[in-house]
C-alpha positions, 0 to 999 in steps of 0.5 A: 446354603445358609450353613455354607454362607455362614461359614464363609462369613465367620471364618477365613477360607483361601479356597472352597471346593465342590465336587460335582457328580451330576447336573441336578443342582447346577443352578444351586451350585452357581448361586452358592458360588456367587454368594460365597464370593459376595459374603466371604471374609476373604474377598479373593476366595478361590473356587475349585470344582471337581468330580465326574460332571466337571471332568466330562464338561470342563466348560462348567468351571467358567459357567458356574463362576469357579476359578479352576477345576481339579481332575482328581483329589490327589492333585487338588491340594497342589492345585489349590496352593497354586491358585492361592499364590496366583490370587495373592499375586493379583492383589 
């Protein structure tokens, strides 16, 4: 957690992605997302969730505080670009 928040404090990220494979650490993930948004140099950083758990339970995206989900790694980059453009248009 400390390393993650340090990264977003010291470097600019447009999007941060997480792969969620089980429900074991969802509380920690929610805290990580909240802290990334709070501490990020980019106040409009996008958060994308992917992985088997998110595909099985798409409602996790909203409950974790993420912006969107990606069904697979091959489409994630294109979705991230779309999210970045959407976030820029919200300024």
